[in-house]
mmJSON file of the N, C-alpha and C atoms, coordinates in Angstrom:
{"data_MODEL":{"atom_site":{
"group_PDB":["ATOM","ATOM","ATOM","ATOM","ATOM","ATOM","ATOM","ATOM","ATOM","ATOM","ATOM","ATOM","ATOM","ATOM","ATOM","ATOM","ATOM","ATOM","ATOM","ATOM","ATOM","ATOM","ATOM","ATOM","ATOM","ATOM","ATOM","ATOM","ATOM","ATOM","ATOM","ATOM","ATOM","ATOM","ATOM","ATOM","ATOM","ATOM","ATOM","ATOM","ATOM","ATOM","ATOM","ATOM","ATOM","ATOM","ATOM","ATOM","ATOM","ATOM","ATOM","ATOM","ATOM","ATOM","ATOM","ATOM","ATOM","ATOM","ATOM","ATOM","ATOM","ATOM","ATOM","ATOM","ATOM","ATOM","ATOM","ATOM","ATOM","ATOM","ATOM","ATOM","ATOM","ATOM","ATOM","ATOM","ATOM","ATOM","ATOM","ATOM","ATOM","ATOM","ATOM","ATOM","ATOM","ATOM","ATOM","ATOM","ATOM","ATOM","ATOM","ATOM","ATOM","ATOM","ATOM","ATOM","ATOM","ATOM","ATOM","ATOM","ATOM","ATOM","ATOM","ATOM","ATOM","ATOM","ATOM","ATOM","ATOM","ATOM","ATOM","ATOM","ATOM","ATOM","ATOM","ATOM","ATOM","ATOM","ATOM","ATOM","ATOM","ATOM","ATOM","ATOM","ATOM","ATOM","ATOM","ATOM","ATOM","ATOM","ATOM","ATOM","ATOM","ATOM","ATOM","ATOM","ATOM","ATOM","ATOM","ATOM","ATOM","ATOM","ATOM","ATOM","ATOM","ATOM","ATOM","ATOM","ATOM","ATOM","ATOM","ATOM","ATOM","ATOM","ATOM","ATOM","ATOM","ATOM","ATOM","ATOM","ATOM","ATOM","ATOM","ATOM","ATOM","ATOM","ATOM","ATOM","ATOM","ATOM","ATOM","ATOM","ATOM","ATOM","ATOM","ATOM","ATOM","ATOM","ATOM","ATOM","ATOM","ATOM","ATOM","ATOM","ATOM","ATOM","ATOM","ATOM","ATOM","ATOM","ATOM","ATOM","ATOM","ATOM","ATOM","ATOM","ATOM","ATOM","ATOM","ATOM","ATOM","ATOM","ATOM","ATOM","ATOM","ATOM","ATOM","ATOM","ATOM","ATOM","ATOM","ATOM","ATOM"],
"id":[1,2,3,4,5,6,7,8,9,10,11,12,13,14,15,16,17,18,19,20,21,22,23,24,25,26,27,28,29,30,31,32,33,34,35,36,37,38,39,40,41,42,43,44,45,46,47,48,49,50,51,52,53,54,55,56,57,58,59,60,61,62,63,64,65,66,67,68,69,70,71,72,73,74,75,76,77,78,79,80,81,82,83,84,85,86,87,88,89,90,91,92,93,94,95,96,97,98,99,100,101,102,103,104,105,106,107,108,109,110,111,112,113,114,115,116,117,118,119,120,121,122,123,124,125,126,127,128,129,130,131,132,133,134,135,136,137,138,139,140,141,142,143,144,145,146,147,148,149,150,151,152,153,154,155,156,157,158,159,160,161,162,163,164,165,166,167,168,169,170,171,172,173,174,175,176,177,178,179,180,181,182,183,184,185,186,187,188,189,190,191,192,193,194,195,196,197,198,199,200,201,202,203,204,205,206,207,208,209,210,211,212,213],
"type_symbol":["N","C","C","N","C","C","N","C","C","N","C","C","N","C","C","N","C","C","N","C","C","N","C","C","N","C","C","N","C","C","N","C","C","N","C","C","N","C","C","N","C","C","N","C","C","N","C","C","N","C","C","N","C","C","N","C","C","N","C","C","N","C","C","N","C","C","N","C","C","N","C","C","N","C","C","N","C","C","N","C","C","N","C","C","N","C","C","N","C","C","N","C","C","N","C","C","N","C","C","N","C","C","N","C","C","N","C","C","N","C","C","N","C","C","N","C","C","N","C","C","N","C","C","N","C","C","N","C","C","N","C","C","N","C","C","N","C","C","N","C","C","N","C","C","N","C","C","N","C","C","N","C","C","N","C","C","N","C","C","N","C","C","N","C","C","N","C","C","N","C","C","N","C","C","N","C","C","N","C","C","N","C","C","N","C","C","N","C","C","N","C","C","N","C","C","N","C","C","N","C","C","N","C","C","N","C","C","N","C","C","N","C","C"],
"label_atom_id":["N","CA","C","N","CA","C","N","CA","C","N","CA","C","N","CA","C","N","CA","C","N","CA","C","N","CA","C","N","CA","C","N","CA","C","N","CA","C","N","CA","C","N","CA","C","N","CA","C","N","CA","C","N","CA","C","N","CA","C","N","CA","C","N","CA","C","N","CA","C","N","CA","C","N","CA","C","N","CA","C","N","CA","C","N","CA","C","N","CA","C","N","CA","C","N","CA","C","N","CA","C","N","CA","C","N","CA","C","N","CA","C","N","CA","C","N","CA","C","N","CA","C","N","CA","C","N","CA","C","N","CA","C","N","CA","C","N","CA","C","N","CA","C","N","CA","C","N","CA","C","N","CA","C","N","CA","C","N","CA","C","N","CA","C","N","CA","C","N","CA","C","N","CA","C","N","CA","C","N","CA","C","N","CA","C","N","CA","C","N","CA","C","N","CA","C","N","CA","C","N","CA","C","N","CA","C","N","CA","C","N","CA","C","N","CA","C","N","CA","C","N","CA","C","N","CA","C","N","CA","C","N","CA","C","N","CA","C","N","CA","C","N","CA","C","N","CA","C"],
"label_alt_id":[null,null,null,null,null,null,null,null,null,null,null,null,null,null,null,null,null,null,null,null,null,null,null,null,null,null,null,null,null,null,null,null,null,null,null,null,null,null,null,null,null,null,null,null,null,null,null,null,null,null,null,null,null,null,null,null,null,null,null,null,null,null,null,null,null,null,null,null,null,null,null,null,null,null,null,null,null,null,null,null,null,null,null,null,null,null,null,null,null,null,null,null,null,null,null,null,null,null,null,null,null,null,null,null,null,null,null,null,null,null,null,null,null,null,null,null,null,null,null,null,null,null,null,null,null,null,null,null,null,null,null,null,null,null,null,null,null,null,null,null,null,null,null,null,null,null,null,null,null,null,null,null,null,null,null,null,null,null,null,null,null,null,null,null,null,null,null,null,null,null,null,null,null,null,null,null,null,null,null,null,null,null,null,null,null,null,null,null,null,null,null,null,null,null,null,null,null,null,null,null,null,null,null,null,null,null,null,null,null,null,null,null,null],
"label_comp_id":["GLY","GLY","GLY","GLY","GLY","GLY","GLY","GLY","GLY","VAL","VAL","VAL","VAL","VAL","VAL","LEU","LEU","LEU","THR","THR","THR","ARG","ARG","ARG","GLY","GLY","GLY","ASP","ASP","ASP","ALA","ALA","ALA","THR","THR","THR","ALA","ALA","ALA","ARG","ARG","ARG","THR","THR","THR","PRO","PRO","PRO","THR","THR","THR","ALA","ALA","ALA","ARG","ARG","ARG","TRP","TRP","TRP","ALA","ALA","ALA","GLU","GLU","GLU","ALA","ALA","ALA","ASP","ASP","ASP","GLY","GLY","GLY","ILE","ILE","ILE","VAL","VAL","VAL","ARG","ARG","ARG","GLY","GLY","GLY","ASP","ASP","ASP","GLU","GLU","GLU","PRO","PRO","PRO","VAL","VAL","VAL","LEU","LEU","LEU","VAL","VAL","VAL","THR","THR","THR","GLY","GLY","GLY","PRO","PRO","PRO","ALA","ALA","ALA","TYR","TYR","TYR","ARG","ARG","ARG","LEU","LEU","LEU","SER","SER","SER","GLY","GLY","GLY","PRO","PRO","PRO","ALA","ALA","ALA","PHE","PHE","PHE","THR","THR","THR","ALA","ALA","ALA","ASP","ASP","ASP","PRO","PRO","PRO","GLY","GLY","GLY","THR","THR","THR","GLY","GLY","GLY","ASP","ASP","ASP","VAL","VAL","VAL","GLU","GLU","GLU","ILE","ILE","ILE","ARG","ARG","ARG","GLY","GLY","GLY","GLY","GLY","GLY","VAL","VAL","VAL","ARG","ARG","ARG","LEU","LEU","LEU","VAL","VAL","VAL","ALA","ALA","ALA","GLY","GLY","GLY","GLY","GLY","GLY","PRO","PRO","PRO","ARG","ARG","ARG","PRO","PRO","PRO"],
"label_asym_id":["A","A","A","A","A","A","A","A","A","A","A","A","A","A","A","A","A","A","A","A","A","A","A","A","A","A","A","A","A","A","A","A","A","A","A","A","A","A","A","A","A","A","A","A","A","A","A","A","A","A","A","A","A","A","A","A","A","A","A","A","A","A","A","A","A","A","A","A","A","A","A","A","A","A","A","A","A","A","A","A","A","A","A","A","A","A","A","A","A","A","A","A","A","A","A","A","A","A","A","A","A","A","A","A","A","A","A","A","A","A","A","A","A","A","A","A","A","A","A","A","A","A","A","A","A","A","A","A","A","A","A","A","A","A","A","A","A","A","A","A","A","A","A","A","A","A","A","A","A","A","A","A","A","A","A","A","A","A","A","A","A","A","A","A","A","A","A","A","A","A","A","A","A","A","A","A","A","A","A","A","A","A","A","A","A","A","A","A","A","A","A","A","A","A","A","A","A","A","A","A","A","A","A","A","A","A","A","A","A","A","A","A","A"],
"label_entity_id":["1","1","1","1","1","1","1","1","1","1","1","1","1","1","1","1","1","1","1","1","1","1","1","1","1","1","1","1","1","1","1","1","1","1","1","1","1","1","1","1","1","1","1","1","1","1","1","1","1","1","1","1","1","1","1","1","1","1","1","1","1","1","1","1","1","1","1","1","1","1","1","1","1","1","1","1","1","1","1","1","1","1","1","1","1","1","1","1","1","1","1","1","1","1","1","1","1","1","1","1","1","1","1","1","1","1","1","1","1","1","1","1","1","1","1","1","1","1","1","1","1","1","1","1","1","1","1","1","1","1","1","1","1","1","1","1","1","1","1","1","1","1","1","1","1","1","1","1","1","1","1","1","1","1","1","1","1","1","1","1","1","1","1","1","1","1","1","1","1","1","1","1","1","1","1","1","1","1","1","1","1","1","1","1","1","1","1","1","1","1","1","1","1","1","1","1","1","1","1","1","1","1","1","1","1","1","1","1","1","1","1","1","1"],
"label_seq_id":[1,1,1,2,2,2,3,3,3,4,4,4,5,5,5,6,6,6,7,7,7,8,8,8,9,9,9,10,10,10,11,11,11,12,12,12,13,13,13,14,14,14,15,15,15,16,16,16,17,17,17,18,18,18,19,19,19,20,20,20,21,21,21,22,22,22,23,23,23,24,24,24,25,25,25,26,26,26,27,27,27,28,28,28,29,29,29,30,30,30,31,31,31,32,32,32,33,33,33,34,34,34,35,35,35,36,36,36,37,37,37,38,38,38,39,39,39,40,40,40,41,41,41,42,42,42,43,43,43,44,44,44,45,45,45,46,46,46,47,47,47,48,48,48,49,49,49,50,50,50,51,51,51,52,52,52,53,53,53,54,54,54,55,55,55,56,56,56,57,57,57,58,58,58,59,59,59,60,60,60,61,61,61,62,62,62,63,63,63,64,64,64,65,65,65,66,66,66,67,67,67,68,68,68,69,69,69,70,70,70,71,71,71],
"pdbx_PDB_ins_code":[null,null,null,null,null,null,null,null,null,null,null,null,null,null,null,null,null,null,null,null,null,null,null,null,null,null,null,null,null,null,null,null,null,null,null,null,null,null,null,null,null,null,null,null,null,null,null,null,null,null,null,null,null,null,null,null,null,null,null,null,null,null,null,null,null,null,null,null,null,null,null,null,null,null,null,null,null,null,null,null,null,null,null,null,null,null,null,null,null,null,null,null,null,null,null,null,null,null,null,null,null,null,null,null,null,null,null,null,null,null,null,null,null,null,null,null,null,null,null,null,null,null,null,null,null,null,null,null,null,null,null,null,null,null,null,null,null,null,null,null,null,null,null,null,null,null,null,null,null,null,null,null,null,null,null,null,null,null,null,null,null,null,null,null,null,null,null,null,null,null,null,null,null,null,null,null,null,null,null,null,null,null,null,null,null,null,null,null,null,null,null,null,null,null,null,null,null,null,null,null,null,null,null,null,null,null,null,null,null,null,null,null,null],
"Cartn_x":[83.945,84.4,85.873,86.42,87.829,88.726,88.16,88.927,88.744,88.357,88.105,88.961,89.606,90.443,89.953,89.664,89.283,90.384,90.836,91.883,91.464,91.924,91.733,92.893,93.716,94.894,95.752,96.054,96.878,96.051,94.738,93.862,93.482,93.456,93.101,92.076,90.994,89.979,90.021,90.009,90.034,88.885,88.227,87.106,87.019,86.469,86.379,85.492,84.341,83.409,82.722,82.225,81.44,80.552,79.552,78.673,78.409,78.291,78.034,76.627,75.871,74.497,74.459,74.113,74.05,73.038,71.956,70.886,71.368,72.23,72.702,74.226,74.933,76.388,77.143,76.482,77.086,77.637,78.782,79.398,79.043,78.569,78.183,78.868,79.194,79.785,79.203,78.876,78.311,79.252,80.525,81.554,82.539,83.37,84.306,85.169,85.419,86.24,87.345,88.533,89.657,90.153,90.144,90.648,91.953,93.011,94.302,94.791,95.5,96.099,97.31,97.902,99.072,98.705,99.276,99.157,97.753,96.941,95.643,95.157,94.306,93.564,92.142,91.181,89.768,89.08,88.332,87.672,86.222,85.422,84.011,83.407,82.162,81.542,80.92,80.687,80.05,80.358,80.12,80.433,79.572,79.568,78.984,80.008,80.287,81.26,80.64,80.916,80.437,81.639,81.811,82.951,82.987,81.829,81.77,82.41,82.214,82.773,84.017,84.183,85.29,84.988,83.764,83.386,83.107,83.566,83.294,82.64,81.506,80.8,80.885,81.442,81.505,80.207,79.542,78.264,78.415,77.63,77.566,78.596,79.209,80.23,81.609,82.449,83.784,84.832,85.986,87.153,88.244,88.787,89.846,91.085,92.21,93.509,94.33,94.691,95.436,96.775,97.696,99.017,100.063,101.254,102.371,103.095,104.138,104.964,104.245,104.492,103.976,105.053,104.604,105.607,106.352],
"Cartn_y":[89.698,88.394,88.21,87.15,86.85,87.64,88.302,89.114,90.586,91.342,92.769,93.52,94.585,95.413,96.859,97.444,98.85,99.571,100.709,101.454,102.9,103.449,104.869,105.286,106.166,106.568,105.362,105.158,104.021,102.853,102.861,101.762,100.928,99.609,98.692,97.693,97.501,96.503,95.421,94.167,93.025,92.081,91.601,90.675,89.806,88.601,87.734,88.279,88.862,89.383,90.636,91.442,92.629,92.949,93.765,94.187,95.686,96.331,97.77,97.977,98.842,99.134,100.495,100.508,101.758,102.728,102.21,103.061,104.01,103.526,104.388,104.555,103.856,103.989,103.339,102.466,101.839,100.461,100.121,98.809,97.996,96.769,95.907,94.555,93.982,92.654,91.846,90.595,89.708,88.578,88.751,87.791,88.521,87.775,88.417,89.484,90.551,91.653,91.898,92.225,92.562,93.939,94.872,96.225,96.359,96.769,96.966,98.381,98.871,100.192,100.218,101.384,101.467,101.029,99.947,99.464,98.992,98.562,97.962,97.002,96.065,95.159,95.12,95.282,95.284,94.272,93.341,92.332,92.174,91.707,91.469,90.619,90.173,89.252,89.889,91.207,91.87,93.366,94.078,95.51,96.265,97.565,98.511,99.617,100.013,101.072,102.125,103.367,104.491,105.105,104.832,105.38,106.909,107.541,108.997,109.629,109.016,109.56,108.81,107.574,106.737,105.998,106.121,105.457,103.975,103.153,101.718,101.366,100.701,100.239,98.723,98.198,96.752,96.34,95.319,94.859,93.472,93.199,91.849,91.544,92.552,92.34,92.645,93.133,93.579,93.036,92.719,92.375,93.351,94.058,95.038,94.595,94.563,94.315,95.564,96.258,97.516,97.405,98.227,98.26,97.76,97.641,97.197,98.379,98.089,99.181,99.932,101.219,102.055,102.136,102.195,102.298,103.605],
"Cartn_z":[82.249,82.685,82.43,82.975,82.786,83.711,84.684,85.617,85.309,86.315,86.153,87.163,86.692,87.557,87.462,88.613,88.704,89.467,88.961,89.652,89.85,90.962,91.255,92.142,91.639,92.395,92.7,93.989,94.378,94.906,94.67,95.069,93.847,94.031,92.96,93.479,92.741,93.071,92.006,92.46,91.536,91.869,90.821,90.967,89.713,89.817,88.645,87.531,87.894,86.887,87.42,86.509,86.857,85.665,85.915,84.818,84.954,83.83,83.764,83.251,83.923,83.512,82.829,81.569,80.818,81.429,81.97,82.507,83.595,84.5,85.588,85.613,84.725,84.643,85.779,86.544,87.714,87.347,87.929,87.772,89.014,88.8,89.915,89.783,90.924,90.948,92.084,91.811,92.821,93.172,92.871,93.247,94.156,94.886,95.814,95.14,95.914,95.438,96.469,95.985,96.845,96.428,97.377,97.145,97.912,97.217,97.869,97.64,98.614,98.538,99.441,99.623,100.485,101.911,102.343,103.717,104.097,103.137,103.496,102.421,102.859,101.977,102.503,101.618,101.964,101.059,101.639,100.808,101.233,100.294,100.55,99.449,99.658,98.714,97.475,97.488,96.344,96.419,95.31,95.307,94.303,94.478,93.528,93.349,92.108,91.839,90.926,91.239,90.432,89.717,88.412,87.69,87.683,87.795,87.789,89.003,90.163,91.401,91.859,91.381,91.832,93.122,93.624,94.873,94.641,95.593,95.581,96.91,96.841,98.042,98.083,99.17,99.356,100.05,99.492,100.044,100.638,101.678,102.231,103.289,103.863,104.891,104.35,105.214,104.8,105.756,105.22,106.024,105.651,106.655,106.449,107.186,106.464,107.059,106.795,107.873,107.744,108.448,107.983,108.595,107.642,108.155,107.325,106.741,106.022,105.474,104.378,104.326,103.231,102.166,100.913,99.833,99.877],
"occupancy":[1.0,1.0,1.0,1.0,1.0,1.0,1.0,1.0,1.0,1.0,1.0,1.0,1.0,1.0,1.0,1.0,1.0,1.0,1.0,1.0,1.0,1.0,1.0,1.0,1.0,1.0,1.0,1.0,1.0,1.0,1.0,1.0,1.0,1.0,1.0,1.0,1.0,1.0,1.0,1.0,1.0,1.0,1.0,1.0,1.0,1.0,1.0,1.0,1.0,1.0,1.0,1.0,1.0,1.0,1.0,1.0,1.0,1.0,1.0,1.0,1.0,1.0,1.0,1.0,1.0,1.0,1.0,1.0,1.0,1.0,1.0,1.0,1.0,1.0,1.0,1.0,1.0,1.0,1.0,1.0,1.0,1.0,1.0,1.0,1.0,1.0,1.0,1.0,1.0,1.0,1.0,1.0,1.0,1.0,1.0,1.0,1.0,1.0,1.0,1.0,1.0,1.0,1.0,1.0,1.0,1.0,1.0,1.0,1.0,1.0,1.0,1.0,1.0,1.0,1.0,1.0,1.0,1.0,1.0,1.0,1.0,1.0,1.0,1.0,1.0,1.0,1.0,1.0,1.0,1.0,1.0,1.0,1.0,1.0,1.0,1.0,1.0,1.0,1.0,1.0,1.0,1.0,1.0,1.0,1.0,1.0,1.0,1.0,1.0,1.0,1.0,1.0,1.0,1.0,1.0,1.0,1.0,1.0,1.0,1.0,1.0,1.0,1.0,1.0,1.0,1.0,1.0,1.0,1.0,1.0,1.0,1.0,1.0,1.0,1.0,1.0,1.0,1.0,1.0,1.0,1.0,1.0,1.0,1.0,1.0,1.0,1.0,1.0,1.0,1.0,1.0,1.0,1.0,1.0,1.0,1.0,1.0,1.0,1.0,1.0,1.0,1.0,1.0,1.0,1.0,1.0,1.0,1.0,1.0,1.0,1.0,1.0,1.0],
"B_iso_or_equiv":[0.0,0.0,0.0,0.0,0.0,0.0,0.0,0.0,0.0,0.0,0.0,0.0,0.0,0.0,0.0,0.0,0.0,0.0,0.0,0.0,0.0,0.0,0.0,0.0,0.0,0.0,0.0,0.0,0.0,0.0,0.0,0.0,0.0,0.0,0.0,0.0,0.0,0.0,0.0,0.0,0.0,0.0,0.0,0.0,0.0,0.0,0.0,0.0,0.0,0.0,0.0,0.0,0.0,0.0,0.0,0.0,0.0,0.0,0.0,0.0,0.0,0.0,0.0,0.0,0.0,0.0,0.0,0.0,0.0,0.0,0.0,0.0,0.0,0.0,0.0,0.0,0.0,0.0,0.0,0.0,0.0,0.0,0.0,0.0,0.0,0.0,0.0,0.0,0.0,0.0,0.0,0.0,0.0,0.0,0.0,0.0,0.0,0.0,0.0,0.0,0.0,0.0,0.0,0.0,0.0,0.0,0.0,0.0,0.0,0.0,0.0,0.0,0.0,0.0,0.0,0.0,0.0,0.0,0.0,0.0,0.0,0.0,0.0,0.0,0.0,0.0,0.0,0.0,0.0,0.0,0.0,0.0,0.0,0.0,0.0,0.0,0.0,0.0,0.0,0.0,0.0,0.0,0.0,0.0,0.0,0.0,0.0,0.0,0.0,0.0,0.0,0.0,0.0,0.0,0.0,0.0,0.0,0.0,0.0,0.0,0.0,0.0,0.0,0.0,0.0,0.0,0.0,0.0,0.0,0.0,0.0,0.0,0.0,0.0,0.0,0.0,0.0,0.0,0.0,0.0,0.0,0.0,0.0,0.0,0.0,0.0,0.0,0.0,0.0,0.0,0.0,0.0,0.0,0.0,0.0,0.0,0.0,0.0,0.0,0.0,0.0,0.0,0.0,0.0,0.0,0.0,0.0,0.0,0.0,0.0,0.0,0.0,0.0],
"pdbx_formal_charge":[null,null,null,null,null,null,null,null,null,null,null,null,null,null,null,null,null,null,null,null,null,null,null,null,null,null,null,null,null,null,null,null,null,null,null,null,null,null,null,null,null,null,null,null,null,null,null,null,null,null,null,null,null,null,null,null,null,null,null,null,null,null,null,null,null,null,null,null,null,null,null,null,null,null,null,null,null,null,null,null,null,null,null,null,null,null,null,null,null,null,null,null,null,null,null,null,null,null,null,null,null,null,null,null,null,null,null,null,null,null,null,null,null,null,null,null,null,null,null,null,null,null,null,null,null,null,null,null,null,null,null,null,null,null,null,null,null,null,null,null,null,null,null,null,null,null,null,null,null,null,null,null,null,null,null,null,null,null,null,null,null,null,null,null,null,null,null,null,null,null,null,null,null,null,null,null,null,null,null,null,null,null,null,null,null,null,null,null,null,null,null,null,null,null,null,null,null,null,null,null,null,null,null,null,null,null,null,null,null,null,null,null,null],
"auth_seq_id":[1,1,1,2,2,2,3,3,3,4,4,4,5,5,5,6,6,6,7,7,7,8,8,8,9,9,9,10,10,10,11,11,11,12,12,12,13,13,13,14,14,14,15,15,15,16,16,16,17,17,17,18,18,18,19,19,19,20,20,20,21,21,21,22,22,22,23,23,23,24,24,24,25,25,25,26,26,26,27,27,27,28,28,28,29,29,29,30,30,30,31,31,31,32,32,32,33,33,33,34,34,34,35,35,35,36,36,36,37,37,37,38,38,38,39,39,39,40,40,40,41,41,41,42,42,42,43,43,43,44,44,44,45,45,45,46,46,46,47,47,47,48,48,48,49,49,49,50,50,50,51,51,51,52,52,52,53,53,53,54,54,54,55,55,55,56,56,56,57,57,57,58,58,58,59,59,59,60,60,60,61,61,61,62,62,62,63,63,63,64,64,64,65,65,65,66,66,66,67,67,67,68,68,68,69,69,69,70,70,70,71,71,71],
"auth_comp_id":["GLY","GLY","GLY","GLY","GLY","GLY","GLY","GLY","GLY","VAL","VAL","VAL","VAL","VAL","VAL","LEU","LEU","LEU","THR","THR","THR","ARG","ARG","ARG","GLY","GLY","GLY","ASP","ASP","ASP","ALA","ALA","ALA","THR","THR","THR","ALA","ALA","ALA","ARG","ARG","ARG","THR","THR","THR","PRO","PRO","PRO","THR","THR","THR","ALA","ALA","ALA","ARG","ARG","ARG","TRP","TRP","TRP","ALA","ALA","ALA","GLU","GLU","GLU","ALA","ALA","ALA","ASP","ASP","ASP","GLY","GLY","GLY","ILE","ILE","ILE","VAL","VAL","VAL","ARG","ARG","ARG","GLY","GLY","GLY","ASP","ASP","ASP","GLU","GLU","GLU","PRO","PRO","PRO","VAL","VAL","VAL","LEU","LEU","LEU","VAL","VAL","VAL","THR","THR","THR","GLY","GLY","GLY","PRO","PRO","PRO","ALA","ALA","ALA","TYR","TYR","TYR","ARG","ARG","ARG","LEU","LEU","LEU","SER","SER","SER","GLY","GLY","GLY","PRO","PRO","PRO","ALA","ALA","ALA","PHE","PHE","PHE","THR","THR","THR","ALA","ALA","ALA","ASP","ASP","ASP","PRO","PRO","PRO","GLY","GLY","GLY","THR","THR","THR","GLY","GLY","GLY","ASP","ASP","ASP","VAL","VAL","VAL","GLU","GLU","GLU","ILE","ILE","ILE","ARG","ARG","ARG","GLY","GLY","GLY","GLY","GLY","GLY","VAL","VAL","VAL","ARG","ARG","ARG","LEU","LEU","LEU","VAL","VAL","VAL","ALA","ALA","ALA","GLY","GLY","GLY","GLY","GLY","GLY","PRO","PRO","PRO","ARG","ARG","ARG","PRO","PRO","PRO"],
"auth_asym_id":["A","A","A","A","A","A","A","A","A","A","A","A","A","A","A","A","A","A","A","A","A","A","A","A","A","A","A","A","A","A","A","A","A","A","A","A","A","A","A","A","A","A","A","A","A","A","A","A","A","A","A","A","A","A","A","A","A","A","A","A","A","A","A","A","A","A","A","A","A","A","A","A","A","A","A","A","A","A","A","A","A","A","A","A","A","A","A","A","A","A","A","A","A","A","A","A","A","A","A","A","A","A","A","A","A","A","A","A","A","A","A","A","A","A","A","A","A","A","A","A","A","A","A","A","A","A","A","A","A","A","A","A","A","A","A","A","A","A","A","A","A","A","A","A","A","A","A","A","A","A","A","A","A","A","A","A","A","A","A","A","A","A","A","A","A","A","A","A","A","A","A","A","A","A","A","A","A","A","A","A","A","A","A","A","A","A","A","A","A","A","A","A","A","A","A","A","A","A","A","A","A","A","A","A","A","A","A","A","A","A","A","A","A"],
"auth_atom_id":["N","CA","C","N","CA","C","N","CA","C","N","CA","C","N","CA","C","N","CA","C","N","CA","C","N","CA","C","N","CA","C","N","CA","C","N","CA","C","N","CA","C","N","CA","C","N","CA","C","N","CA","C","N","CA","C","N","CA","C","N","CA","C","N","CA","C","N","CA","C","N","CA","C","N","CA","C","N","CA","C","N","CA","C","N","CA","C","N","CA","C","N","CA","C","N","CA","C","N","CA","C","N","CA","C","N","CA","C","N","CA","C","N","CA","C","N","CA","C","N","CA","C","N","CA","C","N","CA","C","N","CA","C","N","CA","C","N","CA","C","N","CA","C","N","CA","C","N","CA","C","N","CA","C","N","CA","C","N","CA","C","N","CA","C","N","CA","C","N","CA","C","N","CA","C","N","CA","C","N","CA","C","N","CA","C","N","CA","C","N","CA","C","N","CA","C","N","CA","C","N","CA","C","N","CA","C","N","CA","C","N","CA","C","N","CA","C","N","CA","C","N","CA","C","N","CA","C","N","CA","C","N","CA","C","N","CA","C","N","CA","C","N","CA","C","N","CA","C"],
"pdbx_PDB_model_num":[1,1,1,1,1,1,1,1,1,1,1,1,1,1,1,1,1,1,1,1,1,1,1,1,1,1,1,1,1,1,1,1,1,1,1,1,1,1,1,1,1,1,1,1,1,1,1,1,1,1,1,1,1,1,1,1,1,1,1,1,1,1,1,1,1,1,1,1,1,1,1,1,1,1,1,1,1,1,1,1,1,1,1,1,1,1,1,1,1,1,1,1,1,1,1,1,1,1,1,1,1,1,1,1,1,1,1,1,1,1,1,1,1,1,1,1,1,1,1,1,1,1,1,1,1,1,1,1,1,1,1,1,1,1,1,1,1,1,1,1,1,1,1,1,1,1,1,1,1,1,1,1,1,1,1,1,1,1,1,1,1,1,1,1,1,1,1,1,1,1,1,1,1,1,1,1,1,1,1,1,1,1,1,1,1,1,1,1,1,1,1,1,1,1,1,1,1,1,1,1,1,1,1,1,1,1,1,1,1,1,1,1,1]
}}}
């Protein structure tokens, strides 16, 4: 709680809260998440993240804004 930030390379995911399940090692969030990276923003209402692989799955619909200058 209090704001959660997940990073992998040049991608950053931010959400108000998340929870980690020891049983499977997966991080889950049921509040809006915003993922940003070079020249894109991806947002959705919920997510699942696997710290072992670095994969993030946005659940419940996604909005992608791509383009703009690259750093």
